[in-house]
N, CA, C and O atoms as a Tripos MOL2 file, in Angstrom:
@<TRIPOS>MOLECULE
protein
  312   311    78     0     0
PROTEIN
NO_CHARGES

@<TRIPOS>ATOM
      1 N         -12.1630  -15.4850   24.5360 N.3       1 MET1
      2 CA        -13.1440  -14.5340   22.7610 C.3       1 MET1
      3 C         -11.6690  -14.3180   21.7570 C.2       1 MET1
      4 O         -10.5260  -14.5620   22.1420 O.2       1 MET1
      5 N         -12.1050  -13.7450   20.2590 N.am      2 THR2
      6 CA        -11.0350  -13.7120   19.6220 C.3       2 THR2
      7 C         -11.2410  -12.6850   19.2910 C.2       2 THR2
      8 O         -12.1450  -11.9630   19.7100 O.2       2 THR2
      9 N         -10.3080  -12.3860   18.3420 N.am      3 LYS3
     10 CA        -10.1000  -10.9920   18.3330 C.3       3 LYS3
     11 C         -10.1300  -10.6370   16.2570 C.2       3 LYS3
     12 O          -9.5630  -11.3130   15.3980 O.2       3 LYS3
     13 N         -10.9250   -9.4820   16.0690 N.am      4 SER4
     14 CA        -11.1350   -8.9880   14.8500 C.3       4 SER4
     15 C         -10.6370   -8.5070   14.6950 C.2       4 SER4
     16 O         -10.2970   -7.7010   15.5620 O.2       4 SER4
     17 N          -9.9100   -8.4880   13.0780 N.am      5 PHE5
     18 CA         -8.9840   -8.2500   12.5680 C.3       5 PHE5
     19 C          -9.3150   -6.8410   11.3760 C.2       5 PHE5
     20 O         -10.4670   -6.4410   11.2080 O.2       5 PHE5
     21 N          -8.8390   -6.5960   11.0810 N.am      6 THR6
     22 CA         -9.2450   -5.1070   10.2820 C.3       6 THR6
     23 C          -8.0440   -4.7860    9.0820 C.2       6 THR6
     24 O          -6.9510   -5.3450    8.9890 O.2       6 THR6
     25 N          -8.5690   -3.7760    8.2530 N.am      7 GLN7
     26 CA         -7.9680   -3.9450    6.7730 C.3       7 GLN7
     27 C          -6.2400   -3.4460    7.2670 C.2       7 GLN7
     28 O          -5.3040   -3.7230    6.5180 O.2       7 GLN7
     29 N          -6.0160   -2.7190    8.5610 N.am      8 ASN8
     30 CA         -5.3800   -2.2920    8.6620 C.3       8 ASN8
     31 C          -3.8570   -3.4230    9.1840 C.2       8 ASN8
     32 O          -2.6430   -3.3180    9.0060 O.2       8 ASN8
     33 N          -4.7420   -4.4540    9.8760 N.am      9 ASP9
     34 CA         -3.9480   -5.6900   10.3290 C.3       9 ASP9
     35 C          -3.6790   -6.4660    9.0580 C.2       9 ASP9
     36 O          -2.6290   -7.1080    9.0980 O.2       9 ASP9
     37 N          -4.5100   -6.5780    7.7340 N.am     10 LEU10
     38 CA         -4.5100   -7.1640    6.5570 C.3      10 LEU10
     39 C          -2.6830   -6.1730    6.1570 C.2      10 LEU10
     40 O          -1.7530   -6.9300    5.8800 O.2      10 LEU10
     41 N          -2.4930   -5.2360    6.1650 N.am     11 ILE11
     42 CA         -1.5840   -4.7610    5.6900 C.3      11 ILE11
     43 C          -0.1760   -4.5940    6.2860 C.2      11 ILE11
     44 O           0.9460   -4.5750    5.7800 O.2      11 ILE11
     45 N          -0.7180   -4.4590    7.7620 N.am     12 ARG12
     46 CA          0.5910   -4.7710    8.6790 C.3      12 ARG12
     47 C           1.2720   -6.0090    8.1220 C.2      12 ARG12
     48 O           2.2880   -6.0700    7.4300 O.2      12 ARG12
     49 N           0.4920   -6.9790    8.5750 N.am     13 TYR13
     50 CA          0.8560   -8.6840    8.2390 C.3      13 TYR13
     51 C           1.0860   -8.9010    7.2960 C.2      13 TYR13
     52 O           1.2930  -10.1060    7.1500 O.2      13 TYR13
     53 N           1.2600   -7.9100    5.7860 N.am     14 ILE14
     54 CA          1.6770   -8.0730    4.9240 C.3      14 ILE14
     55 C           2.8510   -7.4930    4.8180 C.2      14 ILE14
     56 O           3.6970   -8.1680    4.2320 O.2      14 ILE14
     57 N           3.2860   -6.1010    5.3270 N.am     15 TYR15
     58 CA          4.2870   -5.7140    5.3760 C.3      15 TYR15
     59 C           4.9540   -6.5070    6.8670 C.2      15 TYR15
     60 O           5.7780   -5.6320    7.1350 O.2      15 TYR15
     61 N           5.0350   -6.9820    7.3690 N.am     16 GLN16
     62 CA          5.7080   -7.9550    8.6700 C.3      16 GLN16
     63 C           5.6200   -6.9330    9.5450 C.2      16 GLN16
     64 O           6.6650   -6.9960   10.1920 O.2      16 GLN16
     65 N           4.8070   -5.7930   10.0420 N.am     17 GLU17
     66 CA          5.3190   -5.1500   10.7990 C.3      17 GLU17
     67 C           4.1680   -5.4990   11.9580 C.2      17 GLU17
     68 O           3.6380   -4.5000   12.4440 O.2      17 GLU17
     69 N           3.7070   -6.8170   12.4700 N.am     18 MET18
     70 CA          3.3770   -7.4760   13.7240 C.3      18 MET18
     71 C           4.0920   -8.1650   14.3670 C.2      18 MET18
     72 O           5.1630   -8.4880   13.8530 O.2      18 MET18
     73 N           3.8350   -8.5370   15.4260 N.am     19 SER19
     74 CA          4.8440   -8.8770   16.3300 C.3      19 SER19
     75 C           4.3850  -10.5260   16.0370 C.2      19 SER19
     76 O           3.4310  -10.8660   15.3380 O.2      19 SER19
     77 N           5.4520  -11.5600   16.8580 N.am     20 ALA20
     78 CA          6.0350  -13.1080   16.5990 C.3      20 ALA20
     79 C           3.9460  -13.7680   16.8760 C.2      20 ALA20
     80 O           2.9220  -14.2440   16.3850 O.2      20 ALA20
     81 N           4.4620  -13.3830   17.7270 N.am     21 SER21
     82 CA          2.9780  -13.1380   18.5020 C.3      21 SER21
     83 C           1.5320  -13.1440   17.6870 C.2      21 SER21
     84 O           0.7290  -14.0770   17.6890 O.2      21 SER21
     85 N           1.3960  -11.9040   17.0030 N.am     22 GLU22
     86 CA          0.4630  -11.0870   16.7380 C.3      22 GLU22
     87 C           0.6600  -12.1670   15.6920 C.2      22 GLU22
     88 O           0.0160  -13.1690   16.0000 O.2      22 GLU22
     89 N           1.3380  -12.3000   14.5540 N.am     23 SER23
     90 CA          1.5030  -12.1390   13.3090 C.3      23 SER23
     91 C           1.0740  -14.3350   13.6230 C.2      23 SER23
     92 O           0.8590  -14.8360   12.5190 O.2      23 SER23
     93 N           0.9850  -15.2110   14.5720 N.am     24 VAL24
     94 CA          0.5120  -16.2200   15.1180 C.3      24 VAL24
     95 C          -0.5170  -16.0260   14.9930 C.2      24 VAL24
     96 O          -1.0370  -16.6550   14.0720 O.2      24 VAL24
     97 N          -1.2970  -15.2160   15.6820 N.am     25 GLU25
     98 CA         -2.9280  -15.0480   16.1120 C.3      25 GLU25
     99 C          -3.6870  -14.4880   14.6190 C.2      25 GLU25
    100 O          -4.8650  -14.4960   14.2620 O.2      25 GLU25
    101 N          -2.7710  -14.1390   14.1340 N.am     26 PHE26
    102 CA         -3.5190  -13.5130   12.4780 C.3      26 PHE26
    103 C          -3.7500  -14.7100   11.4930 C.2      26 PHE26
    104 O          -4.8000  -15.2050   11.0830 O.2      26 PHE26
    105 N          -2.1560  -15.0870   11.1890 N.am     27 VAL27
    106 CA         -2.6370  -16.9820   10.3850 C.3      27 VAL27
    107 C          -3.3690  -17.8210   11.5690 C.2      27 VAL27
    108 O          -3.4940  -18.8100   10.8470 O.2      27 VAL27
    109 N          -3.8470  -18.1650   12.5670 N.am     28 GLN28
    110 CA         -4.7460  -18.7730   12.8180 C.3      28 GLN28
    111 C          -6.2430  -18.0440   12.6430 C.2      28 GLN28
    112 O          -7.3010  -18.6490   12.8150 O.2      28 GLN28
    113 N          -6.1780  -17.1620   12.4080 N.am     29 ALA29
    114 CA         -7.5340  -16.3060   12.0700 C.3      29 ALA29
    115 C          -7.7130  -16.2010   10.4820 C.2      29 ALA29
    116 O          -8.7530  -16.6520   10.0020 O.2      29 ALA29
    117 N          -7.0380  -15.7980    9.8930 N.am     30 LEU30
    118 CA         -6.6850  -16.4910    8.6130 C.3      30 LEU30
    119 C          -7.1350  -17.9470    8.1170 C.2      30 LEU30
    120 O          -7.5890  -18.1470    6.9900 O.2      30 LEU30
    121 N          -6.9460  -19.0020    9.1460 N.am     31 GLN31
    122 CA         -7.7480  -20.3440    8.3690 C.3      31 GLN31
    123 C          -8.9540  -20.3550    8.9720 C.2      31 GLN31
    124 O          -9.8320  -20.8660    8.2760 O.2      31 GLN31
    125 N          -9.4320  -19.8040   10.4600 N.am     32 LEU32
    126 CA        -10.6670  -20.0470   10.3670 C.3      32 LEU32
    127 C         -11.5870  -19.0420   10.0940 C.2      32 LEU32
    128 O         -12.6630  -19.1580   10.6810 O.2      32 LEU32
    129 N         -11.3850  -17.6640    9.0340 N.am     33 ASP33
    130 CA        -12.0570  -17.1770    8.5780 C.3      33 ASP33
    131 C         -12.0440  -16.5080    7.3320 C.2      33 ASP33
    132 O         -11.3370  -15.5800    6.9400 O.2      33 ASP33
    133 N         -13.4670  -17.5000    6.4660 N.am     34 PRO34
    134 CA        -13.1030  -16.9240    5.0180 C.3      34 PRO34
    135 C         -12.9070  -16.0740    4.2030 C.2      34 PRO34
    136 O         -12.2390  -15.9250    3.1800 O.2      34 PRO34
    137 N         -14.1240  -15.1000    5.2700 N.am     35 VAL35
    138 CA        -14.0920  -13.3640    4.7040 C.3      35 VAL35
    139 C         -12.7620  -12.6950    5.0050 C.2      35 VAL35
    140 O         -12.5260  -11.6630    4.3760 O.2      35 VAL35
    141 N         -12.0280  -13.0500    5.7130 N.am     36 LEU36
    142 CA        -11.1080  -12.9350    6.0560 C.3      36 LEU36
    143 C          -9.8050  -12.9000    5.2020 C.2      36 LEU36
    144 O          -9.0890  -11.9560    4.8700 O.2      36 LEU36
    145 N          -9.7310  -14.2420    4.9560 N.am     37 MET37
    146 CA         -8.6700  -14.9290    3.9320 C.3      37 MET37
    147 C          -9.3840  -14.6590    2.5360 C.2      37 MET37
    148 O          -8.6920  -15.1850    1.6650 O.2      37 MET37
    149 N         -10.5690  -14.0030    1.9550 N.am     38 GLN38
    150 CA        -10.7000  -13.3770    1.0340 C.3      38 GLN38
    151 C         -10.4630  -12.1350    0.8840 C.2      38 GLN38
    152 O         -10.0560  -11.8380   -0.2390 O.2      38 GLN38
    153 N         -10.6100  -11.0210    1.8640 N.am     39 GLU39
    154 CA         -9.7000   -9.6830    1.9170 C.3      39 GLU39
    155 C          -8.9230  -10.3190    2.0070 C.2      39 GLU39
    156 O          -9.2670  -11.3960    1.5210 O.2      39 GLU39
    157 N          -7.6870  -10.3660    2.4670 N.am     40 TYR40
    158 CA         -6.0260  -11.2100    2.8720 C.3      40 TYR40
    159 C          -5.8080  -11.4320    0.9350 C.2      40 TYR40
    160 O          -5.2980  -10.4780    0.3470 O.2      40 TYR40
    161 N          -6.1010  -12.3330    0.3310 N.am     41 LEU41
    162 CA         -6.0450  -12.6260   -1.1040 C.3      41 LEU41
    163 C          -6.6000  -11.1370   -1.7680 C.2      41 LEU41
    164 O          -5.5770  -10.4520   -1.7290 O.2      41 LEU41
    165 N          -7.4220  -10.4890   -2.2130 N.am     42 ASP42
    166 CA         -8.0260   -9.2940   -2.6400 C.3      42 ASP42
    167 C          -6.6030   -8.5420   -2.3210 C.2      42 ASP42
    168 O          -5.9820   -8.3060   -3.3580 O.2      42 ASP42
    169 N          -6.0620   -8.1880   -1.3310 N.am     43 LEU43
    170 CA         -5.0360   -7.4590   -1.0350 C.3      43 LEU43
    171 C          -4.1310   -7.5950   -2.1500 C.2      43 LEU43
    172 O          -3.7220   -6.9080   -3.0860 O.2      43 LEU43
    173 N          -3.9120   -9.3050   -1.4550 N.am     44 LEU44
    174 CA         -2.2100   -9.2400   -2.0310 C.3      44 LEU44
    175 C          -2.4840   -9.2170   -4.0020 C.2      44 LEU44
    176 O          -1.7030   -9.2350   -4.9540 O.2      44 LEU44
    177 N          -3.7500   -9.1780   -3.8960 N.am     45 GLY45
    178 CA         -3.8720   -9.0330   -5.7090 C.3      45 GLY45
    179 C          -3.5350   -8.0580   -6.1840 C.2      45 GLY45
    180 O          -2.7120   -8.1540   -7.0950 O.2      45 GLY45
    181 N          -4.1590   -6.2840   -5.6610 N.am     46 SER46
    182 CA         -4.4200   -5.4690   -5.2940 C.3      46 SER46
    183 C          -2.5920   -4.7940   -5.8440 C.2      46 SER46
    184 O          -2.2470   -4.1280   -6.8190 O.2      46 SER46
    185 N          -1.7370   -5.4260   -4.5670 N.am     47 LEU47
    186 CA         -0.4750   -4.8640   -4.3450 C.3      47 LEU47
    187 C           0.2380   -5.3720   -5.4670 C.2      47 LEU47
    188 O           1.3460   -4.9230   -5.7590 O.2      47 LEU47
    189 N          -0.3670   -6.3580   -6.1760 N.am     48 GLU48
    190 CA          0.4030   -7.3380   -7.0820 C.3      48 GLU48
    191 C           0.2110   -6.1270   -8.4180 C.2      48 GLU48
    192 O           1.0740   -5.5370   -9.0690 O.2      48 GLU48
    193 N          -1.1870   -6.0740   -8.4800 N.am     49 HIS49
    194 CA         -1.3010   -5.3820   -9.8790 C.3      49 HIS49
    195 C          -0.3810   -3.9470   -9.9930 C.2      49 HIS49
    196 O           0.2040   -3.5460  -10.9990 O.2      49 HIS49
    197 N          -0.4350   -3.2940   -8.6400 N.am     50 LEU50
    198 CA          0.7390   -2.0060   -8.0860 C.3      50 LEU50
    199 C           1.6160   -1.8600   -9.0200 C.2      50 LEU50
    200 O           1.6560   -1.0140   -9.9130 O.2      50 LEU50
    201 N           2.5520   -2.9970   -8.7080 N.am     51 ASP51
    202 CA          3.8500   -3.4750   -8.7780 C.3      51 ASP51
    203 C           4.2840   -3.0880   -9.8320 C.2      51 ASP51
    204 O           5.3510   -2.5210  -10.0670 O.2      51 ASP51
    205 N           2.9510   -3.5700  -10.9310 N.am     52 HIS52
    206 CA          3.1390   -3.7440  -12.2550 C.3      52 HIS52
    207 C           2.6910   -2.3980  -12.9930 C.2      52 HIS52
    208 O           2.6150   -2.5060  -14.2170 O.2      52 HIS52
    209 N           2.4710   -1.5120  -12.6090 N.am     53 LEU53
    210 CA          1.9560   -0.1000  -12.6670 C.3      53 LEU53
    211 C           3.2710    0.8010  -13.4710 C.2      53 LEU53
    212 O           4.2890    0.1230  -13.6050 O.2      53 LEU53
    213 N           3.3490    2.1790  -13.9890 N.am     54 PHE54
    214 CA          4.4810    2.5890  -14.0940 C.3      54 PHE54
    215 C           4.5730    2.9030  -13.2400 C.2      54 PHE54
    216 O           3.6240    2.9400  -12.4580 O.2      54 PHE54
    217 N           6.6700    3.5890  -12.7210 N.am     55 ARG55
    218 CA          6.6710    3.7750  -12.0320 C.3      55 ARG55
    219 C           7.2040    5.4100  -12.1440 C.2      55 ARG55
    220 O           7.4530    6.0890  -11.1480 O.2      55 ARG55
    221 N           7.2830    5.7220  -13.0450 N.am     56 GLU56
    222 CA          7.8260    6.8590  -13.9000 C.3      56 GLU56
    223 C           6.5170    7.9350  -13.9470 C.2      56 GLU56
    224 O           5.3740    7.5330  -13.7270 O.2      56 GLU56
    225 N           6.8410    9.4410  -14.2800 N.am     57 PRO57
    226 CA          6.0970   10.1550  -14.9420 C.3      57 PRO57
    227 C           6.1950   10.0840  -16.0560 C.2      57 PRO57
    228 O           7.1520    9.4750  -16.5330 O.2      57 PRO57
    229 N           5.1880   10.7140  -16.9080 N.am     58 SER58
    230 CA          5.0300   10.4240  -18.7200 C.3      58 SER58
    231 C           5.9500   11.8400  -18.5810 C.2      58 SER58
    232 O           6.0700   12.5710  -17.5980 O.2      58 SER58
    233 N           6.6470   11.9790  -20.1250 N.am     59 GLU59
    234 CA          7.3330   13.4900  -20.3460 C.3      59 GLU59
    235 C           6.7650   14.5150  -20.5880 C.2      59 GLU59
    236 O           7.1340   15.6330  -20.9450 O.2      59 GLU59
    237 N           5.7620   14.0280  -20.3530 N.am     60 ARG60
    238 CA          4.4250   15.9300  -20.6870 C.3      60 ARG60
    239 C           4.6790   15.6950  -19.3350 C.2      60 ARG60
    240 O           5.8020   16.1460  -19.1110 O.2      60 ARG60
    241 N           4.2230   15.2390  -18.3740 N.am     61 ILE61
    242 CA          4.3770   15.7680  -16.9730 C.3      61 ILE61
    243 C           5.6680   15.6910  -16.5260 C.2      61 ILE61
    244 O           5.6640   16.2460  -15.4270 O.2      61 ILE61
    245 N           6.7240   15.3190  -16.7700 N.am     62 VAL62
    246 CA          8.2860   15.8290  -17.1000 C.3      62 VAL62
    247 C           8.6890   17.3840  -17.5610 C.2      62 VAL62
    248 O           8.9590   18.3350  -16.8260 O.2      62 VAL62
    249 N           8.6380   17.3280  -19.0800 N.am     63 GLY63
    250 CA          8.1020   18.8460  -18.9150 C.3      63 GLY63
    251 C           7.8130   20.4690  -19.1120 C.2      63 GLY63
    252 O           8.2060   21.4930  -19.6710 O.2      63 GLY63
    253 N           6.4540   19.6970  -17.8850 N.am     64 GLN64
    254 CA          5.7810   21.1940  -17.5070 C.3      64 GLN64
    255 C           6.6550   20.9140  -16.0310 C.2      64 GLN64
    256 O           7.0710   22.0310  -15.7240 O.2      64 GLN64
    257 N           7.0890   19.9790  -15.0460 N.am     65 ILE65
    258 CA          7.6540   20.3450  -14.6000 C.3      65 ILE65
    259 C           9.0380   21.4920  -14.2780 C.2      65 ILE65
    260 O           9.1840   22.5070  -13.5980 O.2      65 ILE65
    261 N          10.0790   20.4850  -15.3850 N.am     66 LYS66
    262 CA         11.0630   21.4880  -15.6320 C.3      66 LYS66
    263 C          10.3760   23.0520  -16.1990 C.2      66 LYS66
    264 O          10.7120   24.0920  -15.6330 O.2      66 LYS66
    265 N           9.7220   23.0580  -16.9760 N.am     67 GLY67
    266 CA          9.0900   24.5680  -17.1510 C.3      67 GLY67
    267 C           8.7110   25.0110  -16.5220 C.2      67 GLY67
    268 O           8.7770   26.1940  -16.8570 O.2      67 GLY67
    269 N           7.9590   24.8710  -15.0910 N.am     68 MET68
    270 CA          7.9930   25.3060  -13.9180 C.3      68 MET68
    271 C           8.9080   25.7680  -13.4250 C.2      68 MET68
    272 O           9.1060   26.9550  -13.1660 O.2      68 MET68
    273 N           9.9470   24.3610  -13.1360 N.am     69 ALA69
    274 CA         11.3710   25.1320  -12.4030 C.3      69 ALA69
    275 C          12.0720   25.9910  -13.2480 C.2      69 ALA69
    276 O          13.0730   26.5360  -12.7820 O.2      69 ALA69
    277 N          11.7290   26.2280  -14.4520 N.am     70 ARG70
    278 CA         12.5710   27.8100  -15.1260 C.3      70 ARG70
    279 C          11.7110   28.6100  -15.1960 C.2      70 ARG70
    280 O          12.2670   29.4920  -15.8510 O.2      70 ARG70
    281 N          10.5460   29.0180  -14.9530 N.am     71 SER71
    282 CA          9.7130   30.0080  -14.4410 C.3      71 SER71
    283 C          10.3070   30.8060  -13.2030 C.2      71 SER71
    284 O          11.2380   30.3370  -12.5470 O.2      71 SER71
    285 N           9.8940   31.6810  -12.9970 N.am     72 SER72
    286 CA          9.8050   32.7520  -12.1100 C.3      72 SER72
    287 C           8.7140   32.7620  -11.2420 C.2      72 SER72
    288 O           8.6690   33.2090  -10.0960 O.2      72 SER72
    289 N           7.4880   32.0080  -12.1610 N.am     73 LYS73
    290 CA          6.2330   32.3330  -11.6270 C.3      73 LYS73
    291 C           6.2350   31.1670  -10.6630 C.2      73 LYS73
    292 O           5.5320   31.2850   -9.6600 O.2      73 LYS73
    293 N           6.8540   30.1810  -10.8150 N.am     74 GLY74
    294 CA          6.5110   28.9980  -10.1710 C.3      74 GLY74
    295 C           7.3830   29.1020   -8.7420 C.2      74 GLY74
    296 O           7.1690   28.3780   -7.7700 O.2      74 GLY74
    297 N           8.1300   29.8660   -8.7900 N.am     75 LEU75
    298 CA          8.9170   30.3060   -7.6830 C.3      75 LEU75
    299 C           8.7510   31.0320   -6.8380 C.2      75 LEU75
    300 O           8.3260   32.0690   -7.3460 O.2      75 LEU75
    301 N           8.8600   31.1700   -5.3960 N.am     76 GLU76
    302 CA          8.7070   31.7060   -4.4660 C.3      76 GLU76
    303 C          10.2000   32.7880   -4.0750 C.2      76 GLU76
    304 O          11.2020   32.0730   -4.1160 O.2      76 GLU76
    305 N          10.5120   34.0770   -3.7690 N.am     77 LYS77
    306 CA         11.2150   34.9220   -3.3660 C.3      77 LYS77
    307 C          11.5320   33.9130   -2.0190 C.2      77 LYS77
    308 O          10.9040   33.0230   -1.4450 O.2      77 LYS77
    309 N          13.0830   34.6680   -1.8170 N.am     78 VAL78
    310 CA         12.8460   34.4260    0.0610 C.3      78 VAL78
    311 C          13.4520   35.6260   -0.0430 C.2      78 VAL78
    312 O          13.7140   36.2740    0.9700 O.2      78 VAL78
@<TRIPOS>BOND
     1     1     2 1
     2     2     3 1
     3     3     4 2
     4     3     5 am
     5     5     6 1
     6     6     7 1
     7     7     8 2
     8     7     9 am
     9     9    10 1
    10    10    11 1
    11    11    12 2
    12    11    13 am
    13    13    14 1
    14    14    15 1
    15    15    16 2
    16    15    17 am
    17    17    18 1
    18    18    19 1
    19    19    20 2
    20    19    21 am
    21    21    22 1
    22    22    23 1
    23    23    24 2
    24    23    25 am
    25    25    26 1
    26    26    27 1
    27    27    28 2
    28    27    29 am
    29    29    30 1
    30    30    31 1
    31    31    32 2
    32    31    33 am
    33    33    34 1
    34    34    35 1
    35    35    36 2
    36    35    37 am
    37    37    38 1
    38    38    39 1
    39    39    40 2
    40    39    41 am
    41    41    42 1
    42    42    43 1
    43    43    44 2
    44    43    45 am
    45    45    46 1
    46    46    47 1
    47    47    48 2
    48    47    49 am
    49    49    50 1
    50    50    51 1
    51    51    52 2
    52    51    53 am
    53    53    54 1
    54    54    55 1
    55    55    56 2
    56    55    57 am
    57    57    58 1
    58    58    59 1
    59    59    60 2
    60    59    61 am
    61    61    62 1
    62    62    63 1
    63    63    64 2
    64    63    65 am
    65    65    66 1
    66    66    67 1
    67    67    68 2
    68    67    69 am
    69    69    70 1
    70    70    71 1
    71    71    72 2
    72    71    73 am
    73    73    74 1
    74    74    75 1
    75    75    76 2
    76    75    77 am
    77    77    78 1
    78    78    79 1
    79    79    80 2
    80    79    81 am
    81    81    82 1
    82    82    83 1
    83    83    84 2
    84    83    85 am
    85    85    86 1
    86    86    87 1
    87    87    88 2
    88    87    89 am
    89    89    90 1
    90    90    91 1
    91    91    92 2
    92    91    93 am
    93    93    94 1
    94    94    95 1
    95    95    96 2
    96    95    97 am
    97    97    98 1
    98    98    99 1
    99    99   100 2
   100    99   101 am
   101   101   102 1
   102   102   103 1
   103   103   104 2
   104   103   105 am
   105   105   106 1
   106   106   107 1
   107   107   108 2
   108   107   109 am
   109   109   110 1
   110   110   111 1
   111   111   112 2
   112   111   113 am
   113   113   114 1
   114   114   115 1
   115   115   116 2
   116   115   117 am
   117   117   118 1
   118   118   119 1
   119   119   120 2
   120   119   121 am
   121   121   122 1
   122   122   123 1
   123   123   124 2
   124   123   125 am
   125   125   126 1
   126   126   127 1
   127   127   128 2
   128   127   129 am
   129   129   130 1
   130   130   131 1
   131   131   132 2
   132   131   133 am
   133   133   134 1
   134   134   135 1
   135   135   136 2
   136   135   137 am
   137   137   138 1
   138   138   139 1
   139   139   140 2
   140   139   141 am
   141   141   142 1
   142   142   143 1
   143   143   144 2
   144   143   145 am
   145   145   146 1
   146   146   147 1
   147   147   148 2
   148   147   149 am
   149   149   150 1
   150   150   151 1
   151   151   152 2
   152   151   153 am
   153   153   154 1
   154   154   155 1
   155   155   156 2
   156   155   157 am
   157   157   158 1
   158   158   159 1
   159   159   160 2
   160   159   161 am
   161   161   162 1
   162   162   163 1
   163   163   164 2
   164   163   165 am
   165   165   166 1
   166   166   167 1
   167   167   168 2
   168   167   169 am
   169   169   170 1
   170   170   171 1
   171   171   172 2
   172   171   173 am
   173   173   174 1
   174   174   175 1
   175   175   176 2
   176   175   177 am
   177   177   178 1
   178   178   179 1
   179   179   180 2
   180   179   181 am
   181   181   182 1
   182   182   183 1
   183   183   184 2
   184   183   185 am
   185   185   186 1
   186   186   187 1
   187   187   188 2
   188   187   189 am
   189   189   190 1
   190   190   191 1
   191   191   192 2
   192   191   193 am
   193   193   194 1
   194   194   195 1
   195   195   196 2
   196   195   197 am
   197   197   198 1
   198   198   199 1
   199   199   200 2
   200   199   201 am
   201   201   202 1
   202   202   203 1
   203   203   204 2
   204   203   205 am
   205   205   206 1
   206   206   207 1
   207   207   208 2
   208   207   209 am
   209   209   210 1
   210   210   211 1
   211   211   212 2
   212   211   213 am
   213   213   214 1
   214   214   215 1
   215   215   216 2
   216   215   217 am
   217   217   218 1
   218   218   219 1
   219   219   220 2
   220   219   221 am
   221   221   222 1
   222   222   223 1
   223   223   224 2
   224   223   225 am
   225   225   226 1
   226   226   227 1
   227   227   228 2
   228   227   229 am
   229   229   230 1
   230   230   231 1
   231   231   232 2
   232   231   233 am
   233   233   234 1
   234   234   235 1
   235   235   236 2
   236   235   237 am
   237   237   238 1
   238   238   239 1
   239   239   240 2
   240   239   241 am
   241   241   242 1
   242   242   243 1
   243   243   244 2
   244   243   245 am
   245   245   246 1
   246   246   247 1
   247   247   248 2
   248   247   249 am
   249   249   250 1
   250   250   251 1
   251   251   252 2
   252   251   253 am
   253   253   254 1
   254   254   255 1
   255   255   256 2
   256   255   257 am
   257   257   258 1
   258   258   259 1
   259   259   260 2
   260   259   261 am
   261   261   262 1
   262   262   263 1
   263   263   264 2
   264   263   265 am
   265   265   266 1
   266   266   267 1
   267   267   268 2
   268   267   269 am
   269   269   270 1
   270   270   271 1
   271   271   272 2
   272   271   273 am
   273   273   274 1
   274   274   275 1
   275   275   276 2
   276   275   277 am
   277   277   278 1
   278   278   279 1
   279   279   280 2
   280   279   281 am
   281   281   282 1
   282   282   283 1
   283   283   284 2
   284   283   285 am
   285   285   286 1
   286   286   287 1
   287   287   288 2
   288   287   289 am
   289   289   290 1
   290   290   291 1
   291   291   292 2
   292   291   293 am
   293   293   294 1
   294   294   295 1
   295   295   296 2
   296   295   297 am
   297   297   298 1
   298   298   299 1
   299   299   300 2
   300   299   301 am
   301   301   302 1
   302   302   303 1
   303   303   304 2
   304   303   305 am
   305   305   306 1
   306   306   307 1
   307   307   308 2
   308   307   309 am
   309   309   310 1
   310   310   311 1
   311   311   312 2
@<TRIPOS>SUBSTRUCTURE
     1 MET1         2 RESIDUE 1 A MET
     2 THR2         6 RESIDUE 1 A THR
     3 LYS3        10 RESIDUE 1 A LYS
     4 SER4        14 RESIDUE 1 A SER
     5 PHE5        18 RESIDUE 1 A PHE
     6 THR6        22 RESIDUE 1 A THR
     7 GLN7        26 RESIDUE 1 A GLN
     8 ASN8        30 RESIDUE 1 A ASN
     9 ASP9        34 RESIDUE 1 A ASP
    10 LEU10       38 RESIDUE 1 A LEU
    11 ILE11       42 RESIDUE 1 A ILE
    12 ARG12       46 RESIDUE 1 A ARG
    13 TYR13       50 RESIDUE 1 A TYR
    14 ILE14       54 RESIDUE 1 A ILE
    15 TYR15       58 RESIDUE 1 A TYR
    16 GLN16       62 RESIDUE 1 A GLN
    17 GLU17       66 RESIDUE 1 A GLU
    18 MET18       70 RESIDUE 1 A MET
    19 SER19       74 RESIDUE 1 A SER
    20 ALA20       78 RESIDUE 1 A ALA
    21 SER21       82 RESIDUE 1 A SER
    22 GLU22       86 RESIDUE 1 A GLU
    23 SER23       90 RESIDUE 1 A SER
    24 VAL24       94 RESIDUE 1 A VAL
    25 GLU25       98 RESIDUE 1 A GLU
    26 PHE26      102 RESIDUE 1 A PHE
    27 VAL27      106 RESIDUE 1 A VAL
    28 GLN28      110 RESIDUE 1 A GLN
    29 ALA29      114 RESIDUE 1 A ALA
    30 LEU30      118 RESIDUE 1 A LEU
    31 GLN31      122 RESIDUE 1 A GLN
    32 LEU32      126 RESIDUE 1 A LEU
    33 ASP33      130 RESIDUE 1 A ASP
    34 PRO34      134 RESIDUE 1 A PRO
    35 VAL35      138 RESIDUE 1 A VAL
    36 LEU36      142 RESIDUE 1 A LEU
    37 MET37      146 RESIDUE 1 A MET
    38 GLN38      150 RESIDUE 1 A GLN
    39 GLU39      154 RESIDUE 1 A GLU
    40 TYR40      158 RESIDUE 1 A TYR
    41 LEU41      162 RESIDUE 1 A LEU
    42 ASP42      166 RESIDUE 1 A ASP
    43 LEU43      170 RESIDUE 1 A LEU
    44 LEU44      174 RESIDUE 1 A LEU
    45 GLY45      178 RESIDUE 1 A GLY
    46 SER46      182 RESIDUE 1 A SER
    47 LEU47      186 RESIDUE 1 A LEU
    48 GLU48      190 RESIDUE 1 A GLU
    49 HIS49      194 RESIDUE 1 A HIS
    50 LEU50      198 RESIDUE 1 A LEU
    51 ASP51      202 RESIDUE 1 A ASP
    52 HIS52      206 RESIDUE 1 A HIS
    53 LEU53      210 RESIDUE 1 A LEU
    54 PHE54      214 RESIDUE 1 A PHE
    55 ARG55      218 RESIDUE 1 A ARG
    56 GLU56      222 RESIDUE 1 A GLU
    57 PRO57      226 RESIDUE 1 A PRO
    58 SER58      230 RESIDUE 1 A SER
    59 GLU59      234 RESIDUE 1 A GLU
    60 ARG60      238 RESIDUE 1 A ARG
    61 ILE61      242 RESIDUE 1 A ILE
    62 VAL62      246 RESIDUE 1 A VAL
    63 GLY63      250 RESIDUE 1 A GLY
    64 GLN64      254 RESIDUE 1 A GLN
    65 ILE65      258 RESIDUE 1 A ILE
    66 LYS66      262 RESIDUE 1 A LYS
    67 GLY67      266 RESIDUE 1 A GLY
    68 MET68      270 RESIDUE 1 A MET
    69 ALA69      274 RESIDUE 1 A ALA
    70 ARG70      278 RESIDUE 1 A ARG
    71 SER71      282 RESIDUE 1 A SER
    72 SER72      286 RESIDUE 1 A SER
    73 LYS73      290 RESIDUE 1 A LYS
    74 GLY74      294 RESIDUE 1 A GLY
    75 LEU75      298 RESIDUE 1 A LEU
    76 GLU76      302 RESIDUE 1 A GLU
    77 LYS77      306 RESIDUE 1 A LYS
    78 VAL78      310 RESIDUE 1 A VAL
């Protein structure tokens, strides 16, 4: 009986969170299941795309956060 893998398993494999034996089983499943392989490649592509996105907030957002920090309206009295 072969194990069916989920999206969560794909993520665990990519982030190397599987045991060695589970990784071997997963690689075998990738080789035998073209649908699983395509999902894996799609997820890798999405992660690569995310790496290229901006990782810092815009100046407008930073300004709004600083404004709220200076305002007593944004703070709760303790």
